[in-house]
C-alpha atoms as an extended CHARMM CRD file, in Angstrom:
* protein
*
       145  EXT
         1         1  MET       CA            -62.4200000000      -81.3920000000        4.8480000000  PROA      1               0.0000000000
         2         2  LYS       CA            -61.6120000000      -77.9780000000        3.5740000000  PROA      2               0.0000000000
         3         3  ASN       CA            -60.2500000000      -76.9230000000        6.9820000000  PROA      3               0.0000000000
         4         4  LEU       CA            -58.0010000000      -79.9750000000        7.1570000000  PROA      4               0.0000000000
         5         5  THR       CA            -56.4810000000      -79.3580000000        3.6840000000  PROA      5               0.0000000000
         6         6  ASP       CA            -56.0110000000      -75.6520000000        4.4610000000  PROA      6               0.0000000000
         7         7  ALA       CA            -54.3550000000      -76.4930000000        7.7920000000  PROA      7               0.0000000000
         8         8  LEU       CA            -52.1470000000      -79.1080000000        6.1300000000  PROA      8               0.0000000000
         9         9  ARG       CA            -51.1880000000      -76.7160000000        3.3280000000  PROA      9               0.0000000000
        10        10  ALA       CA            -50.4060000000      -73.9570000000        5.8510000000  PROA      10              0.0000000000
        11        11  GLU       CA            -48.2610000000      -76.3180000000        7.9450000000  PROA      11              0.0000000000
        12        12  ILE       CA            -46.3380000000      -77.5590000000        4.8950000000  PROA      12              0.0000000000
        13        13  THR       CA            -45.7580000000      -73.9740000000        3.7700000000  PROA      13              0.0000000000
        14        14  ARG       CA            -44.5730000000      -72.9810000000        7.2290000000  PROA      14              0.0000000000
        15        15  LEU       CA            -42.1440000000      -75.9120000000        7.4440000000  PROA      15              0.0000000000
        16        16  ALA       CA            -40.8540000000      -75.2850000000        3.9210000000  PROA      16              0.0000000000
        17        17  LYS       CA            -40.2190000000      -71.6110000000        4.7360000000  PROA      17              0.0000000000
        18        18  LYS       CA            -38.4820000000      -72.5700000000        7.9640000000  PROA      18              0.0000000000
        19        19  GLU       CA            -36.2120000000      -75.0820000000        6.1750000000  PROA      19              0.0000000000
        20        20  ALA       CA            -35.4640000000      -72.6640000000        3.3250000000  PROA      20              0.0000000000
        21        21  LYS       CA            -34.6670000000      -69.8950000000        5.8220000000  PROA      21              0.0000000000
        22        22  ALA       CA            -32.2060000000      -72.1640000000        7.6490000000  PROA      22              0.0000000000
        23        23  GLN       CA            -30.4130000000      -73.0650000000        4.4390000000  PROA      23              0.0000000000
        24        24  ILE       CA            -30.4350000000      -69.5200000000        3.0850000000  PROA      24              0.0000000000
        25        25  GLY       CA            -29.0600000000      -68.1710000000        6.3700000000  PROA      25              0.0000000000
        26        26  SER       CA            -25.8340000000      -70.1510000000        6.0320000000  PROA      26              0.0000000000
        27        27  LEU       CA            -25.5750000000      -69.1290000000        2.3720000000  PROA      27              0.0000000000
        28        28  LYS       CA            -26.0360000000      -65.4650000000        3.2690000000  PROA      28              0.0000000000
        29        29  SER       CA            -23.2830000000      -65.5620000000        5.8680000000  PROA      29              0.0000000000
        30        30  ALA       CA            -20.9380000000      -67.3710000000        3.4660000000  PROA      30              0.0000000000
        31        31  SER       CA            -21.7750000000      -64.8880000000        0.7230000000  PROA      31              0.0000000000
        32        32  ALA       CA            -21.0720000000      -61.9360000000        3.0160000000  PROA      32              0.0000000000
        33        33  SER       CA            -17.7720000000      -63.5010000000        4.0310000000  PROA      33              0.0000000000
        34        34  TYR       CA            -16.8040000000      -64.0030000000        0.3800000000  PROA      34              0.0000000000
        35        35  ARG       CA            -17.7280000000      -60.4080000000       -0.4370000000  PROA      35              0.0000000000
        36        36  ARG       CA            -15.4890000000      -59.1480000000        2.3830000000  PROA      36              0.0000000000
        37        37  GLU       CA            -12.6100000000      -61.3180000000        1.1680000000  PROA      37              0.0000000000
        38        38  ILE       CA            -13.0680000000      -60.1260000000       -2.4160000000  PROA      38              0.0000000000
        39        39  ALA       CA            -13.1220000000      -56.4870000000       -1.3060000000  PROA      39              0.0000000000
        40        40  GLU       CA             -9.9070000000      -56.9980000000        0.6820000000  PROA      40              0.0000000000
        41        41  LEU       CA             -8.2650000000      -58.6930000000       -2.2950000000  PROA      41              0.0000000000
        42        42  LYS       CA             -9.2730000000      -55.7910000000       -4.5380000000  PROA      42              0.0000000000
        43        43  ARG       CA             -7.7500000000      -53.3280000000       -2.0740000000  PROA      43              0.0000000000
        44        44  THR       CA             -4.5630000000      -55.3930000000       -1.9700000000  PROA      44              0.0000000000
        45        45  VAL       CA             -4.3550000000      -55.5500000000       -5.7700000000  PROA      45              0.0000000000
        46        46  ASN       CA             -4.8620000000      -51.7800000000       -5.9980000000  PROA      46              0.0000000000
        47        47  ARG       CA             -2.0930000000      -51.1610000000       -3.4330000000  PROA      47              0.0000000000
        48        48  MET       CA              0.2700000000      -53.4840000000       -5.2780000000  PROA      48              0.0000000000
        49        49  ASP       CA             -0.6090000000      -51.9120000000       -8.6170000000  PROA      49              0.0000000000
        50        50  ARG       CA              0.1980000000      -48.4380000000       -7.2560000000  PROA      50              0.0000000000
        51        51  ARG       CA              3.5020000000      -49.6820000000       -5.8340000000  PROA      51              0.0000000000
        52        52  LEU       CA              4.3840000000      -51.3430000000       -9.1300000000  PROA      52              0.0000000000
        53        53  ARG       CA              3.6580000000      -48.1750000000      -11.1160000000  PROA      53              0.0000000000
        54        54  TYR       CA              5.7790000000      -46.1750000000       -8.6730000000  PROA      54              0.0000000000
        55        55  LEU       CA              8.6870000000      -48.6220000000       -8.9260000000  PROA      55              0.0000000000
        56        56  GLU       CA              8.4380000000      -48.6870000000      -12.7210000000  PROA      56              0.0000000000
        57        57  ARG       CA              8.6020000000      -44.8860000000      -12.8260000000  PROA      57              0.0000000000
        58        58  GLN       CA             11.6400000000      -44.9100000000      -10.5340000000  PROA      58              0.0000000000
        59        59  GLU       CA             13.3520000000      -47.5840000000      -12.6160000000  PROA      59              0.0000000000
        60        60  LYS       CA             12.5760000000      -45.6890000000      -15.8220000000  PROA      60              0.0000000000
        61        61  LYS       CA             14.1540000000      -42.5430000000      -14.3550000000  PROA      61              0.0000000000
        62        62  ARG       CA             17.1930000000      -44.5570000000      -13.2940000000  PROA      62              0.0000000000
        63        63  ALA       CA             17.5020000000      -46.1690000000      -16.7290000000  PROA      63              0.0000000000
        64        64  GLU       CA             17.2470000000      -42.8080000000      -18.5030000000  PROA      64              0.0000000000
        65        65  LYS       CA             19.8420000000      -41.1320000000      -16.2830000000  PROA      65              0.0000000000
        66        66  ALA       CA             23.0200000000      -40.3250000000      -18.1850000000  PROA      66              0.0000000000
        67        67  PRO       CA             26.1160000000      -42.2150000000      -17.0260000000  PROA      67              0.0000000000
        68        68  SER       CA             29.0890000000      -40.3860000000      -15.6140000000  PROA      68              0.0000000000
        69        69  PRO       CA             31.6550000000      -39.2000000000      -18.2080000000  PROA      69              0.0000000000
        70        70  LYS       CA             34.3420000000      -40.7320000000      -15.9720000000  PROA      70              0.0000000000
        71        71  LEU       CA             33.0100000000      -44.1050000000      -17.1060000000  PROA      71              0.0000000000
        72        72  ALA       CA             34.5420000000      -43.4300000000      -20.5410000000  PROA      72              0.0000000000
        73        73  GLU       CA             38.0310000000      -42.7970000000      -19.1630000000  PROA      73              0.0000000000
        74        74  GLY       CA             40.2880000000      -45.5750000000      -20.3330000000  PROA      74              0.0000000000
        75        75  ALA       CA             37.5430000000      -47.1540000000      -22.4430000000  PROA      75              0.0000000000
        76        76  ARG       CA             38.3860000000      -48.0750000000      -26.0000000000  PROA      76              0.0000000000
        77        77  PHE       CA             35.9830000000      -47.9320000000      -28.9100000000  PROA      77              0.0000000000
        78        78  SER       CA             35.8070000000      -50.4080000000      -31.7730000000  PROA      78              0.0000000000
        79        79  ALA       CA             33.1740000000      -50.2690000000      -34.5050000000  PROA      79              0.0000000000
        80        80  GLN       CA             33.3030000000      -54.0480000000      -34.9110000000  PROA      80              0.0000000000
        81        81  GLY       CA             33.0620000000      -54.5020000000      -31.1380000000  PROA      81              0.0000000000
        82        82  LEU       CA             29.9510000000      -52.3450000000      -31.0160000000  PROA      82              0.0000000000
        83        83  ARG       CA             28.3220000000      -54.2990000000      -33.8460000000  PROA      83              0.0000000000
        84        84  SER       CA             29.1850000000      -57.6880000000      -32.3630000000  PROA      84              0.0000000000
        85        85  HSD       CA             27.8850000000      -56.6710000000      -28.9110000000  PROA      85              0.0000000000
        86        86  ARG       CA             24.6270000000      -55.4030000000      -30.4080000000  PROA      86              0.0000000000
        87        87  GLU       CA             24.1700000000      -58.5920000000      -32.4280000000  PROA      87              0.0000000000
        88        88  LYS       CA             25.1050000000      -60.7830000000      -29.4530000000  PROA      88              0.0000000000
        89        89  MET       CA             22.3660000000      -59.0970000000      -27.4260000000  PROA      89              0.0000000000
        90        90  GLY       CA             19.9240000000      -59.5900000000      -30.3090000000  PROA      90              0.0000000000
        91        91  LEU       CA             19.0120000000      -55.9100000000      -30.5640000000  PROA      91              0.0000000000
        92        92  SER       CA             18.3360000000      -53.7060000000      -33.5290000000  PROA      92              0.0000000000
        93        93  ALA       CA             20.3160000000      -50.4980000000      -33.8900000000  PROA      93              0.0000000000
        94        94  ALA       CA             17.2000000000      -48.5420000000      -32.8910000000  PROA      94              0.0000000000
        95        95  ASP       CA             16.7840000000      -50.5660000000      -29.6940000000  PROA      95              0.0000000000
        96        96  TYR       CA             20.4910000000      -50.3540000000      -28.8960000000  PROA      96              0.0000000000
        97        97  GLY       CA             20.3330000000      -46.6170000000      -29.4860000000  PROA      97              0.0000000000
        98        98  LEU       CA             17.2970000000      -46.3240000000      -27.2230000000  PROA      98              0.0000000000
        99        99  LEU       CA             19.2110000000      -48.0760000000      -24.4560000000  PROA      99              0.0000000000
       100       100  ALA       CA             22.1960000000      -45.7810000000      -24.9270000000  PROA      100             0.0000000000
       101       101  GLY       CA             20.1500000000      -42.6290000000      -25.4190000000  PROA      101             0.0000000000
       102       102  LEU       CA             21.3130000000      -42.2700000000      -29.0200000000  PROA      102             0.0000000000
       103       103  SER       CA             19.5890000000      -42.5090000000      -32.3760000000  PROA      103             0.0000000000
       104       104  ALA       CA             19.6780000000      -45.5330000000      -34.6430000000  PROA      104             0.0000000000
       105       105  GLN       CA             21.5280000000      -43.4830000000      -37.2640000000  PROA      105             0.0000000000
       106       106  THR       CA             24.2270000000      -42.6570000000      -34.7500000000  PROA      106             0.0000000000
       107       107  ILE       CA             24.6690000000      -46.3470000000      -33.9460000000  PROA      107             0.0000000000
       108       108  TYR       CA             24.8760000000      -47.1730000000      -37.6590000000  PROA      108             0.0000000000
       109       109  GLY       CA             27.4430000000      -44.4120000000      -38.1100000000  PROA      109             0.0000000000
       110       110  TYR       CA             29.5700000000      -45.7730000000      -35.2790000000  PROA      110             0.0000000000
       111       111  GLU       CA             29.3030000000      -49.3540000000      -36.5590000000  PROA      111             0.0000000000
       112       112  SER       CA             30.2480000000      -48.4220000000      -40.1110000000  PROA      112             0.0000000000
       113       113  GLY       CA             33.2560000000      -46.4320000000      -38.9080000000  PROA      113             0.0000000000
       114       114  LYS       CA             32.0080000000      -43.1880000000      -40.4440000000  PROA      114             0.0000000000
       115       115  SER       CA             32.0770000000      -41.4690000000      -37.0760000000  PROA      115             0.0000000000
       116       116  ARG       CA             33.4630000000      -41.9700000000      -33.5940000000  PROA      116             0.0000000000
       117       117  PRO       CA             31.7010000000      -41.2570000000      -30.3110000000  PROA      117             0.0000000000
       118       118  ARG       CA             32.6230000000      -38.2790000000      -28.2040000000  PROA      118             0.0000000000
       119       119  PRO       CA             33.4350000000      -38.9940000000      -24.5320000000  PROA      119             0.0000000000
       120       120  ALA       CA             29.8200000000      -38.3860000000      -23.4260000000  PROA      120             0.0000000000
       121       121  GLN       CA             28.4720000000      -40.8630000000      -25.9930000000  PROA      121             0.0000000000
       122       122  LEU       CA             31.2830000000      -43.2970000000      -25.2550000000  PROA      122             0.0000000000
       123       123  ALA       CA             30.2460000000      -43.2860000000      -21.5940000000  PROA      123             0.0000000000
       124       124  LYS       CA             26.6910000000      -44.1830000000      -22.6500000000  PROA      124             0.0000000000
       125       125  LEU       CA             27.9600000000      -47.0110000000      -24.8540000000  PROA      125             0.0000000000
       126       126  VAL       CA             30.1730000000      -48.3310000000      -22.0620000000  PROA      126             0.0000000000
       127       127  ALA       CA             27.1720000000      -48.3060000000      -19.7240000000  PROA      127             0.0000000000
       128       128  VAL       CA             25.1270000000      -50.3420000000      -22.2260000000  PROA      128             0.0000000000
       129       129  ARG       CA             28.0700000000      -52.6730000000      -22.7480000000  PROA      129             0.0000000000
       130       130  GLY       CA             27.8680000000      -53.5230000000      -19.0380000000  PROA      130             0.0000000000
       131       131  LEU       CA             24.2650000000      -54.7270000000      -19.3090000000  PROA      131             0.0000000000
       132       132  GLY       CA             23.2830000000      -58.3430000000      -19.6950000000  PROA      132             0.0000000000
       133       133  LYS       CA             20.7370000000      -59.4950000000      -22.2320000000  PROA      133             0.0000000000
       134       134  ARG       CA             17.8800000000      -59.8400000000      -19.7140000000  PROA      134             0.0000000000
       135       135  GLU       CA             18.6150000000      -56.4830000000      -18.1040000000  PROA      135             0.0000000000
       136       136  ALA       CA             18.7120000000      -54.8290000000      -21.5340000000  PROA      136             0.0000000000
       137       137  GLU       CA             15.3510000000      -56.3690000000      -22.4860000000  PROA      137             0.0000000000
       138       138  ARG       CA             13.8370000000      -55.2550000000      -19.1790000000  PROA      138             0.0000000000
       139       139  ARG       CA             15.0850000000      -51.6950000000      -19.6210000000  PROA      139             0.0000000000
       140       140  LEU       CA             13.8590000000      -51.6050000000      -23.2000000000  PROA      140             0.0000000000
       141       141  ALA       CA             10.4140000000      -52.6500000000      -22.0600000000  PROA      141             0.0000000000
       142       142  LEU       CA             10.4100000000      -49.7910000000      -19.5470000000  PROA      142             0.0000000000
       143       143  LEU       CA             11.7320000000      -47.2450000000      -22.0200000000  PROA      143             0.0000000000
       144       144  LYS       CA              9.2120000000      -48.1840000000      -24.7040000000  PROA      144             0.0000000000
       145       145  ARG       CA              6.2000000000      -47.5490000000      -22.4590000000  PROA      145             0.0000000000
C-alpha cells in the first residue's frame, strides 16, 4: 500500500505544480507587461516635468523683463486709480509691487500721493494695469517661487 500512496501523492503533486505553473505563467507575463507600462509612464512623467520646469523658467524670465519705457508715453497716473486697480485685483501692495518690480513702500507712496512714479516706473505700472486678475495671480505664483 505504501507504493500506491507514494505514487498517488507524487501524481497529485505533479498535477498541482503543473496547474500552478500554468496560472503563474499568465500572471508573470501580465506582471511584466504592467512593469513595462509603468516604466514608460515614469519616463513620460519625467519628460513632461522637465518641459514644465523649462517653460516655467522661461515664463518667469518673461514676467521679470522690464517693459519698454515707450509704454509710459501718453499714460496718465492717478494715485486713486492705482489704489482702486490694486484693490479690484485683490492684491496687497507687496504683491502689486512684486508684479511691477517695485517695493510695497513705493506702492504705498504712490497711492498716498506722497510721490509720483518716474517714466520707468510708470511703464511698469502700465504693464501691470494691462494684466487681468488670473494672469496676475499666475505671474505672482511664478515670481514667488
